[in-house]
KOLDRENVEX-267098 format. One line per 5 residues: number of its first residue (from 1); for each residue x, y, z of N, C-alpha, C. Coordinates in pm, whole numbers. Each point is the difference from the previous one (the first is absolute). Example, Ala and Ser with C-alpha at 12.3 -4.5 7.8 and 13.67 -1.06 7.14 Angstrom:
1 = 1319 -569 780 -89 119 0 90 120 0  -35 105 -72 82 119 6 -77 109 73
END
This chain:
1 = 117 -137 -2 -90 142 -2 48 103 -6  -14 86 -60 77 162 -28 -35 108 108  85 49 47 -29 63 134 -33 162 -55  3 87 70 -43 161 30 48 54 104  92 73 26 1 89 115 -41 120 -22
6 = -80 57 54 -37 158 25 48 59 67  71 137 9 96 69 76 -68 117 22  -48 38 139 -82 117 -14 44 66 135  -27 155 22 45 66 93 -128 20 95  -91 -25 -58 -135 -53 66 -93 -119 -39
11 = -63 -52 148 -125 -89 -54 -73 24 -120  -55 -77 -49 -105 49 -111 -143 32 107  -80 128 -33 -84 1 55 -116 22 -103  -99 -133 -65 -29 0 -87 -170 73 40  -37 -1 120 -142 40 39 42 181 62
16 = 108 21 -60 24 174 48 36 87 -87  95 -42 -126 51 34 -96 23 -40 -128  -24 58 -122 44 -29 -154 104 -119 23  90 55 22 134 -20 4 -6 -157 51  -69 -48 109 -6 -106 63 -103 -123 -118
21 = -111 71 -69 -77 -40 -70 98 -48 -105  71 87 -66 138 -27 -51 61 -122 -28  53 19 109 110 -105 39 -93 -124 21  -114 -23 79 -41 -109 -24 -62 -56 -132  -18 67 -91 -4 -40 -147 75 -75 -61
26 = 133 62 20 139 -52 -51 3 -169 74  -43 43 141 9 -164 62 -93 -97 -47  -132 54 -48 -70 -116 -67 11 -70 -89  95 156 -122 14 -112 -107 144 -95 25  116 43 101 103 -130 22 -102 -102 44
31 = -52 2 57 -87 -111 108 -89 -104 -172  -34 100 -57 -64 -118 -117 71 -47 -105  145 87 24 117 -94 -89 60 -71 103  -32 -45 139 59 -80 69 111 -11 69  40 136 11 103 12 68 -31 0 164
36 = 121 -29 92 1 15 133 42 143 26  -83 83 92 20 167 12 1 8 147  147 89 31 46 12 115 2 181 2  -43 42 89 -40 158 30 117 -25 112  79 155 -33 132 10 113 -48 145 8
41 = 53 37 138 -27 182 19 54 18 138  72 114 3 64 56 100 -129 16 65  -105 69 -7 -114 86 72 -15 -129 117  -48 67 109 -106 -78 69 -106 -76 -5  26 -170 26 -147 -72 -48 -100 -33 113
46 = 18 117 98 -141 -30 128 -130 22 -53  3 115 -108 -142 69 -73 -44 -116 -140  88 -91 -41 -53 -63 -112 -86 -126 23  -81 47 -63 -118 -114 -43 8 -107 -36  37 -112 49 22 -141 -49 -61 -22 -64
51 = -171 20 14 -79 -122 -121 -15 104 -127  96 149 -33 54 10 -121 97 -95 -60  43 -30 31 132 -85 -80 5 -144 23  -110 -63 -20 -35 -156 76 100 -61 -158  61 -94 47 101 -73 -94 142 95 -52
56 = 24 119 91 146 96 -32 37 -29 101  107 10 10 113 -19 102 29 129 20  -1 6 98 60 170 60 113 0 107  65 109 -85 172 -10 94 40 134 16  60 -1 159 -2 139 70 194 -14 -32
61 = 29 146 -50 148 -8 -52 94 124 31  111 30 25 95 103 42 39 60 -90  19 120 28 63 130 -112 161 -39 54  102 8 -68 137 7 24 -3 -125 88  -11 -116 -71 32 -135 99 41 -124 -79
66 = 89 -98 71 45 -42 -117 -87 -171 17  -125 12 105 -96 -75 -12 -96 -20 -95  7 109 -94 -85 -12 -105 38 -34 -109  191 -5 37 41 -81 -124 -1 -179 0  -24 -1 105 -8 -154 73 -113 -28 -35
71 = -140 43 13 -142 -27 -36 3 26 -112  83 98 -125 -43 -40 -139 53 -108 -67  106 -43 30 92 -108 -5 -80 -168 -22  -35 27 99 -94 -107 43 -123 -20 -69  -87 114 -17 -102 -22 -65 58 -15 -130
76 = 75 62 -68 19 45 -136 -94 6 -122  -81 110 36 -107 31 -71 55 -6 -178  -99 -38 -95 -5 16 -131 -18 160 10  -71 73 13 -68 92 -50 22 71 138  52 149 -12 -9 94 89 -72 124 -24
81 = -86 -2 61 -96 157 9 -2 76 65  60 101 -9 31 156 91 -139 85 -11  -26 -9 104 -157 101 28 37 184 -9  36 41 -57 30 134 -3 125 24 -38  93 100 -28 142 -29 -31 91 49 156
86 = -69 14 103 57 12 98 71 -118 66  -88 -107 -45 43 -204 82 91 22 -131  29 31 -101 83 -34 -98 152 59 14  -28 123 31 128 73 81 94 -69 116  -132 -37 103 79 -55 117 30 -146 -18
91 = -72 -67 -87 15 -186 5 61 -9 -165  -26 87 -94 -1 -36 -147 178 -64 27  121 49 12 124 -45 18 29 -157 53  -72 -16 117 -13 -85 64 -60 -121 -77  -107 -14 -60 -40 -85 -106 97 -20 -101
96 = 31 95 -66 77 -12 -125 172 -91 64  21 34 70 128 -81 91 -35 -140 -2  -85 -8 56 -47 -200 86 -49 -34 -93  -122 66 -76 -76 -62 -65 14 5 -138  84 37 -76 17 42 -141 -75 -19 -80
101 = -33 -145 7 -131 -15 -117 -108 32 39  -13 16 87 -148 56 22 -57 93 -85  -89 21 -75 -95 123 -56 18 118 94  28 107 -27 -45 87 81 -104 86 -59  -123 43 54 -85 79 -62 -25 139 160
106 = -48 124 -115 -41 80 114 -149 20 -49  -57 16 104 -146 66 -5 19 132 61  -25 70 -129 12 224 60 -121 6 73  -126 -58 4 -89 14 42 -59 142 -29  52 120 5 18 107 -79 110 89 -9
111 = 32 79 -73 141 81 39 -6 83 102  75 -29 117 15 25 84 41 166 36  102 17 -111 44 151 -49 -67 62 -63  -78 -15 -74 -148 65 -75 -57 60 160  -66 -97 -3 -106 32 161 80 143 74
116 = 129 -54 40 77 148 62 23 93 -79  24 13 -104 40 94 -80 -155 104 -14  -74 -128 -65 -124 147 6 -39 12 155  0 -50 60 -51 79 159 89 99 40  136 11 -19 106 97 15 -84 87 -81
121 = -10 26 -134 -52 78 -82 -123 81 27  -93 -75 34 -154 37 76 38 108 112  107 -89 76 0 132 142 78 132 -21  104 -28 -85 73 116 -56 -110 90 -85  -94 -45 -36 -94 68 -126 55 9 -105
126 = 87 -40 -66 69 -17 -155 -55 -131 -72  8 -19 -91 -41 -63 -141 97 -97 15  -58 -179 -18 121 -103 7 11 -38 -124  158 16 -11 36 -20 -137 72 -143 -29  46 -54 -90 64 -123 -5 158 54 18
131 = 39 99 -31 88 -9 5 49 35 218  -98 78 47 22 -48 107 21 -149 66  -32 -51 -33 -79 -151 33 139 -96 -53  60 54 -73 121 -43 -42 105 7 59  26 147 24 77 44 146 29 -56 119
136 = -143 -39 16 -20 -34 169 126 -133 -5  63 42 146 81 -122 47 -95 -165 -18  -122 15 79 -93 -152 -21 -1 -40 -109  -17 64 -89 -27 -24 -135 97 -112 -54  139 66 11 97 -57 -25 55 -136 67
141 = -41 -26 114 -24 -120 73 -118 -105 -52  -90 66 -9 -107 -80 -63 46 -71 -118  61 96 -70 -12 -79 -131 106 -64 4  142 6 81 68 -80 18 15 -148 32  -121 38 94 -70 -163 52 -34 -53 -97
146 = -87 72 -136 -98 -97 -129 153 -32 -40  136 31 -39 27 -36 -76 98 -111 27  45 -5 177 32 -116 51 -68 -142 20  -144 21 -61 -70 -123 16 0 -44 -164  -52 -122 -7 -27 -92 -108 -104 84 -79
151 = -107 3 67 -108 119 -33 -103 70 79  -97 90 -34 -77 92 125 -104 -1 -70  -84 -36 77 -167 5 -21 -51 163 39  -45 77 -111 -38 109 12 -169 25 18  -36 46 87 -175 7 -34 -64 79 -45
156 = 92 101 -41 -119 151 -54 42 -38 -161  -18 39 -99 -2 45 -138 95 113 11  -63 93 107 61 103 -43 138 17 68  25 -60 98 160 -41 49 74 -87 -79  -57 -59 -110 53 -90 -107 66 130 -56
161 = -66 71 -68 19 131 -119 99 63 64  -7 15 149 106 107 61 126 -93 -13  20 -128 26 145 -54 8 14 -1 -101  -71 -99 -134 88 -43 -141 94 90 -56  14 147 34 154 57 -55 55 0 96
166 = 11 -28 96 117 10 110 53 -168 8  -74 -101 -8 57 -142 10 -2 -19 -166  155 -32 -31 48 1 -100 -72 -142 -68  -8 -119 58 -61 -109 -17 -150 -22 41  -64 86 -36 -114 3 104 -83 -145 -66
171 = -3 -11 -110 -85 -133 -44 46 -123 70  95 -15 41 83 -128 92 -16 3 123  12 136 73 -25 50 173 -93 -12 44  -112 29 -122 -135 109 79 -147 -87 -52  -77 -21 88 -136 -72 -52 -94 96 44
176 = -75 32 -36 -116 47 40 -97 -83 27  -29 -5 154 -102 -124 74 -75 84 85  -122 107 -69 -63 62 127 -115 -135 79  -92 45 64 -79 -50 100 -73 -98 -111  20 -162 52 -78 -80 -102 -121 -83 99
181 = -98 37 -40 -156 -24 33 -86 -76 -99  -85 -86 28 -97 -68 -11 -77 106 -100  -75 -62 -115 -117 101 -99 -107 -2 74  -62 122 -9 -109 37 62 -125 -29 -4  -18 -91 -105 -142 -21 -106 -102 -87 139
186 = 97 -70 85 -143 -92 89 7 70 120  95 141 39 -58 9 94 -72 155 -21  -74 64 -83 -66 115 -28 -158 -59 31  -54 -75 3 -143 -74 38 16 39 156  83 -13 71 -7 32 141 -7 111 82
191 = 26 121 -101 82 148 11 -190 42 84  5 56 128 -89 133 -22 -10 68 -78  -112 59 -75 -88 77 -84 38 120 47  -4 74 -93 0 182 9 -51 43 164  -165 -74 -24 -105 93 84 41 -65 166
196 = 60 -100 15 48 -96 123 111 90 46  93 91 -72 125 56 39 -40 117 50  68 51 103 54 168 16 88 16 78  19 97 -24 132 73 109 125 -42 -118  125 43 123 103 49 -106 123 -92 101
201 = 93 -31 -80 119 -68 104 137 34 -68  72 -15 121 160 7 -49 59 -111 84  79 -84 -64 87 -115 108 143 -33 -27  83 20 96 132 -31 -21 80 23 89  127 -56 15 57 -76 123 100 170 74
206 = -57 -34 142 25 136 70 211 15 -27  24 -65 -35 187 0 5 59 71 -122  -141 17 -101 61 5 -139 -16 182 -27  86 88 -16 16 150 5 -94 13 -130  -26 -29 -101 -80 45 -103 -142 4 39
211 = -52 -138 100 -102 22 46 -52 100 96  79 8 96 -6 118 113 -25 123 -42  105 39 -131 -69 133 -93 -99 10 -40  -41 -122 -44 -143 5 -110 -57 39 129  -58 -81 102 -73 39 119 -18 131 39
216 = 120 86 -5 24 134 50 -78 104 -122  13 -61 -134 -93 82 -88 -110 -13 8  -12 -116 17 -149 -65 -21 -84 129 139  52 -9 88 -46 59 140 -32 152 -59  129 83 -21 48 124 -30 -82 42 -142
221 = 41 -72 -104 -87 65 -126 -56 -50 -52  -70 -131 -11 -96 -94 -65 -128 -17 70  -6 -63 127 -106 -43 95 -103 115 35  24 124 -18 -83 143 61 -56 23 -106  32 7 -126 -78 36 -146 -103 -126 6
226 = 67 -132 10 -100 -99 -61 -106 -22 117  36 47 192 -125 2 67 -103 91 -41  53 112 -57 -56 137 27 -128 -55 -119  55 -77 -119 -107 -26 -148 -89 -66 68  65 -136 70 -64 -146 54 -18 0 139
231 = -69 81 84 -13 11 135 -18 -127 38  -76 -72 -19 -38 -142 47 110 -100 15  107 9 -126 124 -105 -20 80 28 135  93 -145 17 87 11 81 102 -97 -66  122 85 51 145 -119 -84 27 -53 135
236 = 60 -120 -48 37 -143 60 175 -16 -11  29 54 117 170 -50 -48 43 -120 108  69 -82 -74 53 -101 43 140 -58 -19  78 -57 82 131 -4 6 16 -39 141  150 -83 -10 91 -53 135 83 107 -3
241 = 56 -1 131 126 71 76 -41 170 -42  -140 43 9 6 170 -20 57 43 152  98 140 -68 36 36 120 -99 125 85  63 39 93 -80 73 38 -43 132 -48  69 46 -76 -40 128 -99 -112 -50 -96
246 = -30 -114 -17 -103 -15 -63 -147 -60 15  13 -69 134 -85 -51 99 -73 138 45  92 58 18 -107 159 89 -54 83 -113  -7 -40 -137 -80 62 -114 -154 -43 25  2 -123 48 -176 -49 23 -71 118 16
251 = -85 -19 -40 -156 133 39 -112 -36 -79  -75 -38 99 -129 -81 -26 -82 159 -84  30 47 59 -124 127 -63 -1 47 -174  146 -1 -19 81 2 -121 -64 -90 -76  -36 -134 4 3 -119 -27 144 -49 -30
256 = 117 13 80 142 -36 -61 25 -80 98  -15 -117 -12 -2 -119 93 122 -99 8  103 -15 41 122 -68 56 -43 -131 47  -23 -152 -79 -33 -58 47 137 -103 44  113 7 -98 123 -81 57 -19 -143 -47
261 = 71 -80 56 -40 -123 -131 -63 -68 3  -40 -44 -122 -148 -86 -45 40 -133 -20  -36 -115 110 32 -112 -34 -54 -73 -123  -107 54 -79 -30 -47 -117 -30 114 -70  153 49 -128 7 104 -39 -82 25 -142
266 = -14 -163 -59 -91 -10 -120 -178 36 58  -25 -11 84 -152 -11 53 -5 182 42  80 83 66 -39 149 6 23 100 -127  117 -94 -61 19 49 -161 -148 -14 -110  -35 -119 21 -128 -27 -72 -111 91 33
271 = -16 2 120 -115 55 56 -8 188 4  111 58 -96 16 134 -26 -65 26 -125  13 131 -47 -52 29 -87 135 19 -107  61 90 68 138 16 -82 135 9 103  93 -6 -44 166 -13 47 -7 173 -45
276 = 67 34 98 95 129 25 163 -14 28  59 30 -117 174 -12 41 63 115 -60  7 57 32 92 165 -54 173 -37 41  1 -77 -45 168 -49 1 111 136 -42  57 35 91 69 98 -130 142 -21 25
281 = 90 -110 35 105 -39 -26 -19 -139 16  89 -73 -38 35 -176 30 19 -75 -130  55 -105 6 59 -83 -140 -86 -113 13  3 -125 -103 -29 -82 27 -144 -74 -51  -102 -46 22 -124 -14 -42 -77 37 169
286 = -115 52 -64 -101 40 140 -83 -141 66  33 -83 80 -84 -94 6 -169 23 39  48 110 87 -182 46 28 -99 46 -143  94 18 -94 -95 -7 -128 -44 -92 -63  116 -118 -14 -52 -90 -79 -83 -87 135
291 = -14 14 105 -95 -70 87 -117 46 -24  -22 152 -19 -139 47 -76 -43 -35 -84  33 -28 -132 -11 -63 -106 -48 -128 55  86 -90 31 -78 -122 57 -84 8 98  -87 79 52 -78 12 81 -142 101 -113
296 = 31 32 -118 -122 35 -64 -2 191 53  142 7 43 -54 194 106 74 57 -119  -48 93 -28 55 115 -122 103 94 110  69 79 -33 110 71 50 56 126 -89  -27 102 130 99 118 -67 143 -2 76
301 = 81 21 -97 145 -5 43 78 80 -97  122 38 15 74 95 -30 91 -66 -122  83 101 -69 124 -82 -89 85 -99 33  18 23 138 87 -85 21 -29 -117 74  -132 -2 14 -104 -113 68 -7 -88 -87
306 = -32 73 -135 -43 -130 -118 123 -32 -66  106 39 23 132 -19 -35 33 -154 -39  12 -20 -136 33 -150 -28 -101 -80 9  -135 27 33 -88 -91 -4 -111 -41 -66  10 85 -109 -137 -50 -87 20 8 -135
311 = 162 -18 -55 5 -22 -129 -51 98 -118  -40 128 69 -88 34 -128 -164 -16 -44  -15 -78 109 -173 -80 13 -79 151 80  -85 66 -38 -56 101 92 -5 -49 141  13 121 109 45 -69 125 -181 -14 47
316 = 27 -76 119 -154 -70 82 -26 126 89  -15 138 -68 -50 118 92 71 116 -78  45 83 78 105 145 -64 139 -8 83  56 86 -117 151 67 35 -19 108 50  56 50 87 27 149 -18 108 44 152
321 = 67 103 -8 112 35 61 -53 123 64  -83 105 -72 -68 97 119 -68 -31 87  -13 56 97 -98 -69 124 -124 13 -7  -32 134 -72 -147 42 13 -63 -49 -126  97 -50 -95 -73 -65 -87 -17 -176 29
326 = 104 -34 78 -17 -124 70 -140 -45 82  -29 113 92 -134 22 32 -129 12 -93  28 46 -96 -81 60 -64 -66 -169 -95  131 -31 -50 -54 -133 -44 -65 -108 53  66 -26 157 -73 -102 69 -112 37 43
331 = -57 155 -21 -170 32 71 -61 -28 -143  63 25 -113 -77 -50 -164 -7 -126 1  110 -90 60 -49 -168 -44 -98 -64 123  7 53 73 -44 -6 153 -158 -66 -40  -71 119 -82 -133 -16 -5 -41 -35 -151
336 = 79 -55 -97 2 -42 -125 56 -117 -6  -156 -104 -8 -5 -137 -35 80 -41 -100  -65 48 -126 58 -41 -146 119 10 -12  63 102 48 150 30 -19 76 -136 122  -41 67 84 65 -127 147 -5 -116 -55
341 = -105 -77 -83 23 -99 -25 125 -41 -123  -18 132 -122 86 -52 -79 119 5 87  24 91 75 154 9 89 45 -147 52  -54 -78 49 -49 -95 34 35 -121 -129  -73 -21 -100 84 -39 -98 133 10 -72
346 = 2 117 33 183 24 -36 60 -87 100  -1 10 121 83 -70 119 -45 -148 -36  -74 -37 -26 23 -154 -77 88 1 -102  -50 51 -112 124 25 -133 149 16 53  21 75 65 102 70 53 94 -192 91
351 = -52 -12 86 28 -138 79 41 -111 -109  -108 -12 -70 10 -129 -90 80 -10 -118  67 162 -57 99 -10 -70 138 43 41  -33 76 116 180 33 13 34 -126 141  -96 -59 67 83 -89 93 -24 -127 -3
356 = -52 -19 -113 11 -168 -32 65 -111 80  -50 -41 86 81 -114 66 73 -123 -93  -57 -40 -51 40 -106 -147 111 52 -18  -32 72 -76 120 50 -103 88 78 52  11 63 89 139 62 99 62 -125 85
361 = -80 -110 32 76 -105 51 94 -82 -104  -88 17 -112 93 -84 -108 112 75 -44  30 135 5 78 58 -20 102 16 75  -33 -8 147 110 -32 95 22 -159 -42  -38 -87 16 70 -119 -21 62 -13 -134
366 = -60 96 -116 112 -6 -121 177 51 50  -77 120 62 172 47 73 87 -47 66  -43 -81 130 52 -104 33 53 -62 -67  -64 -97 -50 67 -102 -79 105 24 -105  -13 103 -103 109 31 -59 119 75 67
371 = -32 73 144 166 42 39 50 -157 106  -73 -74 25 17 -90 117 121 -85 -149  -56 -28 -112 65 -83 -98 107 39 -86  6 110 36 144 139 -70 83 80 99  -13 -91 127 17 119 99 166 49 -20
376 = 86 -94 -24 119 65 -4 39 118 -150  -96 -4 -93 25 42 -115 -64 176 27  -125 -26 42 -85 80 108 78 75 63  79 -10 60 105 71 97 131 66 -61  22 -77 -105 143 88 -41 -69 99 -124
381 = -130 -12 4 -42 116 -100 -1 106 91  -42 -17 122 -18 124 116 111 65 10  118 18 -9 126 42 58 -12 108 101  -97 128 -40 -41 77 108 23 -56 127  -147 -107 -32 -21 -82 140 128 -52 81
386 = 60 -97 -99 138 7 67 54 15 66  74 150 -98 52 90 111 -32 41 126  -140 65 -26 -70 43 113 17 -83 140  -35 -160 -75 36 -89 143 89 11 40  141 -57 -85 134 24 22 11 103 114
391 = -8 171 -34 4 95 82 -50 -29 150  -117 -36 -23 -101 -48 128 59 -95 101  82 -103 -75 29 -107 78 161 77 88  59 74 -75 106 57 -11 -60 115 171  -95 64 15 -27 92 50 -104 -1 79
396 = -123 -113 -3 -89 37 85 38 -136 101  50 -145 -73 40 -78 59 82 3 148  119 107 -51 94 34 96 -50 69 101  -75 75 -7 -68 77 99 -78 -91 108  -45 -83 -67 -148 -76 63 90 -91 114
401 = 136 -51 -49 108 -85 66 49 92 92  13 134 0 69 133 114 -123 -38 131  -88 37 -52 -169 29 104 -4 -164 51  22 -126 -69 -3 -132 62 70 32 147  116 -13 -42 131 3 53 -41 110 126
406 = -14 83 -15 -42 95 102 -138 -22 76  -76 -52 -31 -107 -58 61 41 -118 77  109 -98 -30 32 -56 66 116 17 117  74 97 -29 49 40 125 -76 52 94
END
């Protein structure tokens, strides 16, 4: 039986974040391919729900510690998947040294550098540019990690286009792999109709800065306008780990309700008439918006929110960046059954065309087989990657060993 090792700085949280859902979709693929799967993380395992990982071995590992080398050699995985580039930075050189024949895959989740540079631009009230992204040190680290791996999974088509000009042999090193979803055809008959839905919803992990900013936008700029036009409506805000700055915004009189974690996210989304997601920065794909499509709930979002999600198919709602227009579109769609139902159909078309599970899994299977079969040739064609890996082995490796010795003393 082939073995897959997933290395992550955090344990996957499929009930809390889109990143957790994404990683577990990959786990499902490898399970179907009959891999024995081990997930290793440096994070505290005390809060992990074991029922989410049936048939998967969970192993706690240490940074800058030779115990990982022994664990790696003993496991001898056929494939190592790094969950985000930070995991590759910390453990990639050890993987290359101790299991050199293992295929190394990076799942970027989203381009962290893109999200960070956009956040900085927003705070400084300046326009985001590709040039500013390229000049950022985090971008250099992230792209170097992509080069050091045999290939990387890129979740967003926008990020694929961003990377192509700077990753020399992008055809072999990058694979566009968005969320992998079943077709929606069988679910639509179970959706609540327009008349049985009411109110607005926002949902998002409270530890994610773009979500916190979006809630602030709703509170200060958008919701007062919607409430004025639709005085009987309420906005339900769900998510785990909200900071006090968010929980104190709860205001029953204003219809601005901070609900916290939703035990059944699909249920609360399916009961709402419209999803509101005024995201002003971020990267990757927004799980809340694909969840809305899967629940038949139209959404009003920004250009960044919809980025890379719909492949030119009409959006399942409205896309607007101006807060006043955002509110106007939400008000108009809330009362327009005919347009609302068309938006719902748009969501079905998007999911079925852009996130087809069978087609995407076939692409990943083909890529795996191709690279595994020709691994030596694949690596010899990636001179920049080999050079960067050598430099990493000569710097990160010895810094890590110095820290290890210091900790031992």
